[in-house]
PDB file as gemmi writes it, atoms N, CA and C in Angstrom:
CRYST1    1.000    1.000    1.000  90.00  90.00  90.00 P 1                      
ATOM      1  N   MET A   1     -84.000 -71.797   7.644  1.00  0.00           N  
ATOM      2  CA  MET A   1     -83.933 -72.421   6.346  1.00  0.00           C  
ATOM      3  C   MET A   1     -82.602 -72.062   5.690  1.00  0.00           C  
ATOM      4  N   GLN A   2     -81.947 -73.040   5.134  1.00  0.00           N  
ATOM      5  CA  GLN A   2     -80.686 -72.824   4.427  1.00  0.00           C  
ATOM      6  C   GLN A   2     -80.968 -72.135   3.083  1.00  0.00           C  
ATOM      7  N   SER A   3     -80.025 -71.311   2.636  1.00  0.00           N  
ATOM      8  CA  SER A   3     -80.206 -70.621   1.363  1.00  0.00           C  
ATOM      9  C   SER A   3     -79.095 -70.980   0.393  1.00  0.00           C  
ATOM     10  N   VAL A   4     -79.447 -70.958  -0.886  1.00  0.00           N  
ATOM     11  CA  VAL A   4     -78.482 -71.257  -1.942  1.00  0.00           C  
ATOM     12  C   VAL A   4     -78.647 -70.215  -3.040  1.00  0.00           C  
ATOM     13  N   LEU A   5     -77.510 -69.782  -3.571  1.00  0.00           N  
ATOM     14  CA  LEU A   5     -77.490 -68.889  -4.727  1.00  0.00           C  
ATOM     15  C   LEU A   5     -77.050 -69.714  -5.918  1.00  0.00           C  
ATOM     16  N   LEU A   6     -77.912 -69.770  -6.942  1.00  0.00           N  
ATOM     17  CA  LEU A   6     -77.609 -70.495  -8.169  1.00  0.00           C  
ATOM     18  C   LEU A   6     -77.253 -69.491  -9.244  1.00  0.00           C  
ATOM     19  N   VAL A   7     -76.113 -69.697  -9.908  1.00  0.00           N  
ATOM     20  CA  VAL A   7     -75.633 -68.746 -10.902  1.00  0.00           C  
ATOM     21  C   VAL A   7     -75.343 -69.493 -12.194  1.00  0.00           C  
ATOM     22  N   ASP A   8     -76.090 -69.161 -13.243  1.00  0.00           N  
ATOM     23  CA  ASP A   8     -75.890 -69.817 -14.538  1.00  0.00           C  
ATOM     24  C   ASP A   8     -76.560 -68.981 -15.606  1.00  0.00           C  
ATOM     25  N   ASP A   9     -75.949 -68.892 -16.776  1.00  0.00           N  
ATOM     26  CA  ASP A   9     -76.543 -68.145 -17.879  1.00  0.00           C  
ATOM     27  C   ASP A   9     -77.487 -69.009 -18.708  1.00  0.00           C  
ATOM     28  N   ASP A  10     -77.620 -70.273 -18.374  1.00  0.00           N  
ATOM     29  CA  ASP A  10     -78.542 -71.191 -19.056  1.00  0.00           C  
ATOM     30  C   ASP A  10     -79.803 -71.334 -18.198  1.00  0.00           C  
ATOM     31  N   CYS A  11     -80.924 -70.766 -18.679  1.00  0.00           N  
ATOM     32  CA  CYS A  11     -82.135 -70.759 -17.857  1.00  0.00           C  
ATOM     33  C   CYS A  11     -82.694 -72.160 -17.620  1.00  0.00           C  
ATOM     34  N   ASP A  12     -82.447 -73.113 -18.518  1.00  0.00           N  
ATOM     35  CA  ASP A  12     -82.901 -74.487 -18.269  1.00  0.00           C  
ATOM     36  C   ASP A  12     -82.149 -75.102 -17.094  1.00  0.00           C  
ATOM     37  N   SER A  13     -80.853 -74.868 -17.030  1.00  0.00           N  
ATOM     38  CA  SER A  13     -80.051 -75.372 -15.906  1.00  0.00           C  
ATOM     39  C   SER A  13     -80.501 -74.725 -14.599  1.00  0.00           C  
ATOM     40  N   LEU A  14     -80.731 -73.418 -14.648  1.00  0.00           N  
ATOM     41  CA  LEU A  14     -81.202 -72.720 -13.449  1.00  0.00           C  
ATOM     42  C   LEU A  14     -82.528 -73.291 -12.962  1.00  0.00           C  
ATOM     43  N   SER A  15     -83.439 -73.524 -13.876  1.00  0.00           N  
ATOM     44  CA  SER A  15     -84.755 -74.054 -13.499  1.00  0.00           C  
ATOM     45  C   SER A  15     -84.640 -75.439 -12.871  1.00  0.00           C  
ATOM     46  N   ALA A  16     -83.822 -76.301 -13.477  1.00  0.00           N  
ATOM     47  CA  ALA A  16     -83.662 -77.658 -12.953  1.00  0.00           C  
ATOM     48  C   ALA A  16     -83.022 -77.643 -11.569  1.00  0.00           C  
ATOM     49  N   LEU A  17     -81.956 -76.860 -11.411  1.00  0.00           N  
ATOM     50  CA  LEU A  17     -81.294 -76.772 -10.109  1.00  0.00           C  
ATOM     51  C   LEU A  17     -82.217 -76.162  -9.059  1.00  0.00           C  
ATOM     52  N   LYS A  18     -82.960 -75.129  -9.453  1.00  0.00           N  
ATOM     53  CA  LYS A  18     -83.882 -74.483  -8.518  1.00  0.00           C  
ATOM     54  C   LYS A  18     -84.906 -75.491  -8.018  1.00  0.00           C  
ATOM     55  N   PHE A  19     -85.446 -76.288  -8.907  1.00  0.00           N  
ATOM     56  CA  PHE A  19     -86.420 -77.306  -8.527  1.00  0.00           C  
ATOM     57  C   PHE A  19     -85.827 -78.283  -7.510  1.00  0.00           C  
ATOM     58  N   VAL A  20     -84.627 -78.774  -7.785  1.00  0.00           N  
ATOM     59  CA  VAL A  20     -83.988 -79.751  -6.897  1.00  0.00           C  
ATOM     60  C   VAL A  20     -83.772 -79.169  -5.505  1.00  0.00           C  
ATOM     61  N   PHE A  21     -83.250 -77.955  -5.422  1.00  0.00           N  
ATOM     62  CA  PHE A  21     -82.992 -77.358  -4.117  1.00  0.00           C  
ATOM     63  C   PHE A  21     -84.286 -77.016  -3.377  1.00  0.00           C  
ATOM     64  N   GLU A  22     -85.306 -76.551  -4.100  1.00  0.00           N  
ATOM     65  CA  GLU A  22     -86.571 -76.236  -3.438  1.00  0.00           C  
ATOM     66  C   GLU A  22     -87.249 -77.485  -2.887  1.00  0.00           C  
ATOM     67  N   VAL A  23     -87.134 -78.595  -3.603  1.00  0.00           N  
ATOM     68  CA  VAL A  23     -87.700 -79.863  -3.112  1.00  0.00           C  
ATOM     69  C   VAL A  23     -87.068 -80.246  -1.775  1.00  0.00           C  
ATOM     70  N   HIS A  24     -85.803 -79.858  -1.598  1.00  0.00           N  
ATOM     71  CA  HIS A  24     -85.087 -80.164  -0.359  1.00  0.00           C  
ATOM     72  C   HIS A  24     -85.134 -78.999   0.634  1.00  0.00           C  
ATOM     73  N   ASN A  25     -86.122 -78.134   0.455  1.00  0.00           N  
ATOM     74  CA  ASN A  25     -86.430 -77.045   1.401  1.00  0.00           C  
ATOM     75  C   ASN A  25     -85.352 -75.979   1.547  1.00  0.00           C  
ATOM     76  N   TYR A  26     -84.651 -75.679   0.481  1.00  0.00           N  
ATOM     77  CA  TYR A  26     -83.724 -74.556   0.480  1.00  0.00           C  
ATOM     78  C   TYR A  26     -84.453 -73.302   0.016  1.00  0.00           C  
ATOM     79  N   HIS A  27     -84.034 -72.166   0.552  1.00  0.00           N  
ATOM     80  CA  HIS A  27     -84.459 -70.878  -0.005  1.00  0.00           C  
ATOM     81  C   HIS A  27     -83.515 -70.631  -1.176  1.00  0.00           C  
ATOM     82  N   VAL A  28     -84.072 -70.462  -2.382  1.00  0.00           N  
ATOM     83  CA  VAL A  28     -83.253 -70.362  -3.594  1.00  0.00           C  
ATOM     84  C   VAL A  28     -83.302 -68.950  -4.162  1.00  0.00           C  
ATOM     85  N   VAL A  29     -82.111 -68.418  -4.449  1.00  0.00           N  
ATOM     86  CA  VAL A  29     -81.966 -67.146  -5.156  1.00  0.00           C  
ATOM     87  C   VAL A  29     -81.197 -67.469  -6.429  1.00  0.00           C  
ATOM     88  N   VAL A  30     -81.623 -66.901  -7.566  1.00  0.00           N  
ATOM     89  CA  VAL A  30     -80.954 -67.188  -8.834  1.00  0.00           C  
ATOM     90  C   VAL A  30     -80.367 -65.913  -9.423  1.00  0.00           C  
ATOM     91  N   ALA A  31     -79.297 -66.099 -10.188  1.00  0.00           N  
ATOM     92  CA  ALA A  31     -78.670 -65.008 -10.925  1.00  0.00           C  
ATOM     93  C   ALA A  31     -78.209 -65.563 -12.264  1.00  0.00           C  
ATOM     94  N   GLU A  32     -78.339 -64.752 -13.315  1.00  0.00           N  
ATOM     95  CA  GLU A  32     -78.024 -65.221 -14.663  1.00  0.00           C  
ATOM     96  C   GLU A  32     -76.583 -64.959 -15.092  1.00  0.00           C  
ATOM     97  N   HIS A  33     -75.817 -64.280 -14.264  1.00  0.00           N  
ATOM     98  CA  HIS A  33     -74.386 -64.084 -14.532  1.00  0.00           C  
ATOM     99  C   HIS A  33     -73.704 -63.633 -13.241  1.00  0.00           C  
ATOM    100  N   GLY A  34     -72.391 -63.638 -13.248  1.00  0.00           N  
ATOM    101  CA  GLY A  34     -71.633 -63.327 -12.042  1.00  0.00           C  
ATOM    102  C   GLY A  34     -71.880 -61.935 -11.499  1.00  0.00           C  
ATOM    103  N   GLY A  35     -72.073 -60.963 -12.390  1.00  0.00           N  
ATOM    104  CA  GLY A  35     -72.353 -59.602 -11.931  1.00  0.00           C  
ATOM    105  C   GLY A  35     -73.637 -59.532 -11.122  1.00  0.00           C  
ATOM    106  N   ALA A  36     -74.665 -60.197 -11.612  1.00  0.00           N  
ATOM    107  CA  ALA A  36     -75.937 -60.250 -10.883  1.00  0.00           C  
ATOM    108  C   ALA A  36     -75.780 -61.020  -9.579  1.00  0.00           C  
ATOM    109  N   ALA A  37     -74.933 -62.042  -9.597  1.00  0.00           N  
ATOM    110  CA  ALA A  37     -74.694 -62.827  -8.377  1.00  0.00           C  
ATOM    111  C   ALA A  37     -74.048 -61.969  -7.299  1.00  0.00           C  
ATOM    112  N   LEU A  38     -73.106 -61.119  -7.683  1.00  0.00           N  
ATOM    113  CA  LEU A  38     -72.458 -60.238  -6.706  1.00  0.00           C  
ATOM    114  C   LEU A  38     -73.483 -59.296  -6.063  1.00  0.00           C  
ATOM    115  N   THR A  39     -74.420 -58.821  -6.857  1.00  0.00           N  
ATOM    116  CA  THR A  39     -75.492 -57.977  -6.317  1.00  0.00           C  
ATOM    117  C   THR A  39     -76.350 -58.759  -5.327  1.00  0.00           C  
ATOM    118  N   GLU A  40     -76.692 -59.995  -5.675  1.00  0.00           N  
ATOM    119  CA  GLU A  40     -77.520 -60.825  -4.790  1.00  0.00           C  
ATOM    120  C   GLU A  40     -76.793 -61.161  -3.489  1.00  0.00           C  
ATOM    121  N   VAL A  41     -75.490 -61.404  -3.567  1.00  0.00           N  
ATOM    122  CA  VAL A  41     -74.718 -61.727  -2.365  1.00  0.00           C  
ATOM    123  C   VAL A  41     -74.744 -60.557  -1.387  1.00  0.00           C  
ATOM    124  N   LYS A  42     -74.729 -59.341  -1.912  1.00  0.00           N  
ATOM    125  CA  LYS A  42     -74.785 -58.164  -1.048  1.00  0.00           C  
ATOM    126  C   LYS A  42     -76.138 -58.047  -0.350  1.00  0.00           C  
ATOM    127  N   LYS A  43     -77.208 -58.530  -1.010  1.00  0.00           N  
ATOM    128  CA  LYS A  43     -78.550 -58.473  -0.431  1.00  0.00           C  
ATOM    129  C   LYS A  43     -78.827 -59.643   0.509  1.00  0.00           C  
ATOM    130  N   HIS A  44     -78.406 -60.834   0.112  1.00  0.00           N  
ATOM    131  CA  HIS A  44     -78.709 -62.071   0.844  1.00  0.00           C  
ATOM    132  C   HIS A  44     -77.464 -62.936   0.866  1.00  0.00           C  
ATOM    133  N   LEU A  45     -76.780 -63.002   1.966  1.00  0.00           N  
ATOM    134  CA  LEU A  45     -75.586 -63.841   2.051  1.00  0.00           C  
ATOM    135  C   LEU A  45     -76.024 -65.304   2.091  1.00  0.00           C  
ATOM    136  N   PRO A  46     -75.775 -66.058   1.016  1.00  0.00           N  
ATOM    137  CA  PRO A  46     -76.248 -67.444   0.972  1.00  0.00           C  
ATOM    138  C   PRO A  46     -75.344 -68.385   1.771  1.00  0.00           C  
ATOM    139  N   ASP A  47     -75.900 -69.539   2.123  1.00  0.00           N  
ATOM    140  CA  ASP A  47     -75.117 -70.584   2.777  1.00  0.00           C  
ATOM    141  C   ASP A  47     -74.282 -71.355   1.758  1.00  0.00           C  
ATOM    142  N   LEU A  48     -74.729 -71.363   0.510  1.00  0.00           N  
ATOM    143  CA  LEU A  48     -74.069 -72.123  -0.555  1.00  0.00           C  
ATOM    144  C   LEU A  48     -74.222 -71.372  -1.859  1.00  0.00           C  
ATOM    145  N   VAL A  49     -73.168 -71.398  -2.687  1.00  0.00           N  
ATOM    146  CA  VAL A  49     -73.237 -70.844  -4.040  1.00  0.00           C  
ATOM    147  C   VAL A  49     -72.884 -71.960  -5.012  1.00  0.00           C  
ATOM    148  N   VAL A  50     -73.762 -72.169  -6.005  1.00  0.00           N  
ATOM    149  CA  VAL A  50     -73.507 -73.117  -7.082  1.00  0.00           C  
ATOM    150  C   VAL A  50     -73.420 -72.281  -8.345  1.00  0.00           C  
ATOM    151  N   THR A  51     -72.247 -72.312  -9.008  1.00  0.00           N  
ATOM    152  CA  THR A  51     -72.046 -71.427 -10.146  1.00  0.00           C  
ATOM    153  C   THR A  51     -71.511 -72.155 -11.367  1.00  0.00           C  
ATOM    154  N   ASP A  52     -71.935 -71.672 -12.518  1.00  0.00           N  
ATOM    155  CA  ASP A  52     -71.369 -72.074 -13.799  1.00  0.00           C  
ATOM    156  C   ASP A  52     -69.998 -71.400 -13.887  1.00  0.00           C  
ATOM    157  N   MET A  53     -69.087 -71.997 -14.589  1.00  0.00           N  
ATOM    158  CA  MET A  53     -67.754 -71.405 -14.689  1.00  0.00           C  
ATOM    159  C   MET A  53     -67.643 -70.410 -15.845  1.00  0.00           C  
ATOM    160  N   GLU A  54     -68.328 -70.684 -16.964  1.00  0.00           N  
ATOM    161  CA  GLU A  54     -68.220 -69.823 -18.140  1.00  0.00           C  
ATOM    162  C   GLU A  54     -69.521 -69.072 -18.362  1.00  0.00           C  
ATOM    163  N   MET A  55     -69.485 -67.771 -18.055  1.00  0.00           N  
ATOM    164  CA  MET A  55     -70.658 -66.913 -18.210  1.00  0.00           C  
ATOM    165  C   MET A  55     -70.214 -65.550 -18.727  1.00  0.00           C  
ATOM    166  N   PRO A  56     -71.155 -64.807 -19.324  1.00  0.00           N  
ATOM    167  CA  PRO A  56     -70.818 -63.442 -19.767  1.00  0.00           C  
ATOM    168  C   PRO A  56     -70.601 -62.526 -18.557  1.00  0.00           C  
ATOM    169  N   GLU A  57     -69.936 -61.441 -18.796  1.00  0.00           N  
ATOM    170  CA  GLU A  57     -69.635 -60.401 -17.795  1.00  0.00           C  
ATOM    171  C   GLU A  57     -68.655 -60.898 -16.743  1.00  0.00           C  
ATOM    172  N   VAL A  58     -69.116 -61.630 -15.750  1.00  0.00           N  
ATOM    173  CA  VAL A  58     -68.254 -62.154 -14.684  1.00  0.00           C  
ATOM    174  C   VAL A  58     -68.435 -63.659 -14.656  1.00  0.00           C  
ATOM    175  N   GLY A  59     -67.359 -64.402 -14.896  1.00  0.00           N  
ATOM    176  CA  GLY A  59     -67.421 -65.867 -14.880  1.00  0.00           C  
ATOM    177  C   GLY A  59     -67.346 -66.424 -13.481  1.00  0.00           C  
ATOM    178  N   GLY A  60     -67.469 -67.723 -13.381  1.00  0.00           N  
ATOM    179  CA  GLY A  60     -67.483 -68.397 -12.082  1.00  0.00           C  
ATOM    180  C   GLY A  60     -66.208 -68.222 -11.285  1.00  0.00           C  
ATOM    181  N   ILE A  61     -65.054 -68.263 -11.954  1.00  0.00           N  
ATOM    182  CA  ILE A  61     -63.785 -68.100 -11.232  1.00  0.00           C  
ATOM    183  C   ILE A  61     -63.671 -66.684 -10.682  1.00  0.00           C  
ATOM    184  N   GLU A  62     -64.017 -65.691 -11.471  1.00  0.00           N  
ATOM    185  CA  GLU A  62     -63.973 -64.304 -10.987  1.00  0.00           C  
ATOM    186  C   GLU A  62     -64.978 -64.111  -9.850  1.00  0.00           C  
ATOM    187  N   LEU A  63     -66.122 -64.737  -9.962  1.00  0.00           N  
ATOM    188  CA  LEU A  63     -67.137 -64.638  -8.917  1.00  0.00           C  
ATOM    189  C   LEU A  63     -66.606 -65.185  -7.591  1.00  0.00           C  
ATOM    190  N   CYS A  64     -65.968 -66.332  -7.655  1.00  0.00           N  
ATOM    191  CA  CYS A  64     -65.428 -66.929  -6.424  1.00  0.00           C  
ATOM    192  C   CYS A  64     -64.341 -66.059  -5.843  1.00  0.00           C  
TER     193      CYS A  64                                                      
END                                                                             
């Protein structure tokens, strides 16, 4: 199963994206900011990362 890491500080956006990817049989991991995403990447190397660009702590550009 393919995995995706979704990173966004807006929980409504995270929920909508999570639903879309799960419908298409992805294993979904979510993070609410870039710092949390870096922790998740160390635990589960995803096949795809979808990130918001402007977030607290670590933004999307710094995350990439």
